[in-house]
Each structure stands twice: as C-alpha cells, then as structure tokens.
C-alpha positions in Angstrom: 16.7 15.5 14.2 19.0 12.6 15.0 19.5 10.2 12.1 21.4 6.9 11.9 24.8 6.7 10.1 24.8 5.9 6.4 26.2 2.4 7.0 23.7 1.6 9.8 20.9 2.9 7.5 21.9 0.5 4.7 22.1 -2.4 7.1 18.6 -1.6 8.4 17.3 -1.5 4.9 18.7 -4.9 4.1 17.2 -6.3 7.4 13.8 -4.7 6.4 13.9 -6.4 3.0 14.7 -9.8 4.7 11.7 -9.2 7.0 9.5 -8.7 4.0 10.5 -12.1 2.7 9.6 -13.7 6.0 6.3 -11.8 6.2 5.4 -13.0 2.7 6.0 -16.6 3.6 4.0 -16.2 6.9 1.0 -14.5 5.1 0.8 -17.4 2.6 -0.5 -19.5 5.6 -2.2 -16.9 7.8 -4.7 -14.4 6.5 -4.7 -11.1 8.4 -7.9 -10.9 10.4 -9.7 -7.9 9.0 -12.4 -7.3 6.4 -13.9 -10.5 5.0 -11.3 -12.5 6.9 -12.1 -11.0 10.4 -12.3 -13.7 13.0 -12.2 -14.0 16.8 -9.1 -14.7 18.9 -7.1 -11.6 17.9 -7.9 -9.4 20.9 -10.0 -6.2 21.2 -11.2 -4.4 18.2 -11.7 -0.8 17.0 -13.9 0.4 14.2 -12.6 -0.3 10.7 -12.8 3.4 9.8 -10.8 4.6 12.8 -8.3 1.7 12.3 -7.5 2.8 8.8 -7.0 6.4 9.8 -4.6 5.4 12.6 -2.7 3.1 10.4 -2.2 5.3 7.3 -1.9 8.8 8.8 1.7 8.2 10.1 2.9 7.9 6.5 1.4 11.2 5.5 2.6 13.1 8.6 6.1 11.6 9.0 7.1 12.1 5.3 6.3 15.8 5.7 8.4 15.9 8.9 11.4 14.2 7.1 11.0 16.7 4.2 11.1 19.7 6.6 13.9 18.4 8.7 16.1 16.8 6.0 19.5 18.0 5.0 18.9 18.0 1.3 18.3 21.0 -0.9 14.5 20.6 -1.3 14.7 20.9 -5.0 11.7 20.8 -7.3 12.4 17.1 -7.7 12.2 16.5 -4.0 9.0 18.5 -3.8 7.5 16.3 -6.6 8.4 13.1 -4.6 6.8 14.6 -1.5 3.6 15.5 -3.4 3.3 12.0 -5.1 3.7 10.4 -1.7 1.2 12.7 0.0 -1.4 12.3 -2.8 -1.5 8.5 -2.0 -1.4 8.7 1.8 -3.7 11.7 2.3 -6.3 9.8 0.3 -5.6 6.5 2.2 -5.8 8.3 5.6 -8.6 10.8 5.3 -10.7 9.9 2.2 -10.7 6.2 1.7 -11.9 5.3 5.2 -15.0 7.5 4.8 -16.0 5.7 1.7 -16.7 2.6 3.8 -20.2 1.3 4.3 -21.9 3.0 7.3 -22.4 -0.5 8.8 -20.2 -1.1 11.8 -17.1 -3.2 11.0 -14.2 -3.9 13.2 -10.5 -4.4 13.0 -8.3 -5.9 15.7 -6.1 -3.5 17.7 -3.2 -5.9 17.0 -3.5 -5.4 13.2 -3.8 -1.6 13.7 -0.6 -1.6 15.7 1.2 -3.7 13.1 0.0 -1.3 10.4 1.2 1.7 12.3 4.6 0.1 12.8 4.9 -0.9 9.1 3.9 2.6 7.8 6.2 4.4 10.3 9.1 2.1 9.4 8.4 2.3 5.6 8.2 6.1 5.8 11.4 6.2 7.9 13.4 4.4 5.1 11.9 6.3 2.2 11.9 9.7 4.0 15.5 9.4 5.2 16.7 8.2 1.8 15.0 11.1 -0.1 15.6 14.0 2.3 18.7 13.1 4.2 21.0 10.5 2.6 20.4 11.2 -1.1 21.1 14.9 -0.4 19.4 15.9 -3.7 17.9 14.7 -7.0 18.7 17.3 -9.6 16.0 18.8 -11.7 17.3 16.9 -14.6 16.1 13.7 -12.9 12.6 14.7 -13.9 13.5 13.9 -17.5 15.3 10.7 -16.7 13.7 7.6 -18.2 13.6 5.9 -14.8 11.6 8.8 -13.3 9.3 9.1 -16.3 8.7 5.3 -16.5 8.2 5.1 -12.7 5.7 7.9 -12.7 3.7 6.4 -15.6 3.4 3.2 -13.5 2.5 5.1 -10.4 -0.2 7.1 -12.0 -1.6 4.0 -13.8 -1.6 2.1 -10.6 -3.3 4.9 -8.7 -6.0 5.1 -11.4 -6.6 1.3 -11.4 -6.7 1.3 -7.6 -9.3 4.1 -7.5 -11.5 2.5 -10.1 -11.4 -0.9 -8.4 -12.3 0.7 -5.1 -15.1 2.6 -6.7 -16.5 -0.7 -8.1 -16.3 -2.3 -4.7 -18.0 0.6 -2.8 -20.7 0.7 -5.5 -21.7 -2.9 -4.9 -23.6 -2.2 -1.7 -26.8 -0.1 -1.5 -27.2 2.0 1.6 -27.7 -0.3 4.6 -26.4 -3.4 2.9 -23.6 -5.3 4.5 -23.1 -8.5 2.5 -20.6 -9.2 -0.3 -21.2 -9.4 -4.0 -19.2 -10.4 -7.1 -17.5 -7.3 -8.5 -17.6 -6.9 -12.2 -16.2 -4.6 -14.9 -12.8 -3.1 -15.5 -9.9 -5.3 -14.4 -12.3 -7.4 -12.4 -12.9 -9.2 -15.7 -9.5 -10.8 -15.3 -8.5 -10.6 -11.6 -10.2 -10.7 -8.2 -8.1 -7.9 -6.7 -7.3 -5.1 -9.2 -7.2 -2.7 -6.2 -4.1 -4.6 -5.0 -2.7 -4.9 -8.5 -2.9 -1.1 -8.8 -0.9 -0.7 -5.6 1.7 -3.1 -6.9 2.1 -0.9 -9.9 2.2 2.3 -7.8 5.0 1.2 -5.6 6.9 -0.5 -8.3 6.8 2.8 -10.1 7.9 4.6 -7.0 10.9 2.2 -6.8 11.8 3.0 -10.4 11.3 6.8 -10.0 13.4 7.0 -6.8 15.9 4.3 -8.1 16.7 3.5 -4.5 17.0 0.6 -2.1 14.3 2.2 0.1 11.9 2.4 -2.9 12.7 -1.3 -3.8 12.0 -2.3 -0.2 8.6 -0.7 -0.4 7.8 -2.5 -3.6 8.8 -5.8 -2.1 6.8 -5.2 1.0 3.8 -4.3 -1.1 4.2 -7.7 -2.9 4.7 -9.5 0.4 1.5 -8.0 1.9 -0.9 -7.9 -1.0 -0.2 -11.0 -3.0 -1.0 -13.4 -0.1 -4.1 -11.3 0.7 -5.2 -11.4 -3.0 -4.8 -15.2 -3.0 -6.9 -15.5 0.2 -9.6 -13.2 -1.3 -9.7 -15.1 -4.5 -10.1 -18.4 -2.6 -12.8 -16.8 -0.5 -14.7 -15.6 -3.5 -14.6 -19.0 -5.1 -15.9 -20.7 -1.9 -18.7 -18.2 -1.4 -20.0 -17.9 -4.9 -20.6 -21.0 -7.0 -21.0 -18.8 -10.1 -17.8 -17.0 -9.5 -16.0 -16.5 -12.9 -13.6 -19.4 -13.3 -11.2 -17.6 -15.7 -10.3 -14.9 -13.2 -6.9 -15.0 -11.5 -6.1 -13.5 -8.1 -3.9 -10.4 -8.8 -1.9 -10.7 -12.0 -4.0 -11.1 -15.2 -3.5 -14.5 -16.8 -0.7 -15.4 -14.4 -1.5 -15.5 -10.7 
C-alpha cells in the first residue's frame, strides 16, 4: 500500500488539528442537522440507522486494513490497540444503530458524507501512525503508566457512554417517538454523559498511544461533541420547563 512520507504525514496531521479548531468554532454557531436538531434545507435524507452504519463502518474496516498492510511488527501491543479500536467501532457500526427506536428517523446525506470523510481521515492518521510510522510499540509499553492511565480512561469512558445510551434508549416505550428528560447516573449532573464518555475514551486513547494522531482524535472529539452537547442542553431547557437547573451540558460542575 502506498503511504505518504513521514514529513508529509506530520504536516497533514497538523493541518488536521487546525481543521478541528475551525470546526469547533463553526459548530458553536451551527448545530449539525440530525437527531433532535434535524431540519429542512440540507438536501436528501437517508434513514438514521443506515446513515450511522455508513458513517461508522469505515473506521472499523480501514483500521483492520492498516493493521494487515502496515510495516510494523504486529506485536501484542499493536494487537491490543487494534482490539480496543475495533471494540468501539464495531459497536458503533453494527450494534448501536439497531438500538434506535423503530420509528423512522432521517439523516441528511450531506451529514453522512461528512461523517464518512471524518472517520476515514481519522482512521488514516491513527492507523498509519500505529502500523506504519511508529514501527512498533514494545510489549513493555503495556506496563507504561501512559498506557495504563489511558486504558483506564478509555474503559471508564466506554462504560459511561454505554450506560448513558442505555438510559436514553430506555426512555421510549415501543412505538413512542417523543423526547423525555433522562435521569439517573451522570444525568444527575450533565445533559450529555454519552458525549462525556466519548471524551474520556479518546483522551485515554491519546494517552495510551502517546501520539500526535491520538491527540488529534481527542481534539476532534472535543470539537464535535462539546458544541453538540451545548446545543442539546439548550434544547432540553427550552423544551422542558421542569428541566433540572443544576445540570451542566457535558462537564460536571463546569460546562
């Protein structure tokens, strides 16, 4: 497989990080039109379920391709990184979408296309770093405090995300389509613990890989999810007069 040079790869990573900053600023003013923020004027739509599969599957597939075609040694450490990545993205691609309500919901093709581009690019940077440019992480890396701390954050974030999604999916009875106030768990303090969990996951990934590629993913997660959480928090307060006033959007007690 043809890969860019190391210098070009680093330049592209810096450009990718700069793009994350610009995206963050843009999303503070424009809410992506899907879910509760779906609105007309964004072109043709596909079903929400199919849209999620199309957006998330490239991350699962491409990371395996980079692993199989990379020039590294495929050590146990590399296999662990692959498994951690695939646990998240196989769930996001092929389990999470089928937990949606059976009611028909749509997502603009434009958003789906942007999601495919982001996930392909993000996997490009992380896959090439791990399996081509890093050459290898020794087995001793598994006992490094950066790896251990990062994995603790990742697992904690994954668990928080799963619980938060479970609460959301449990709000609707079969056939119901409206929104309700989620309660319990971290919903006692924030409106979007599912997003908070993802922030922890990919901050942990950045620590565990100790790489610019991992850092770029953490920054992109912040850029995408913090504005979304602020929009969701505002929407909840507008829709429900009895919405808990002590809740923050995504960071307990802070934001």
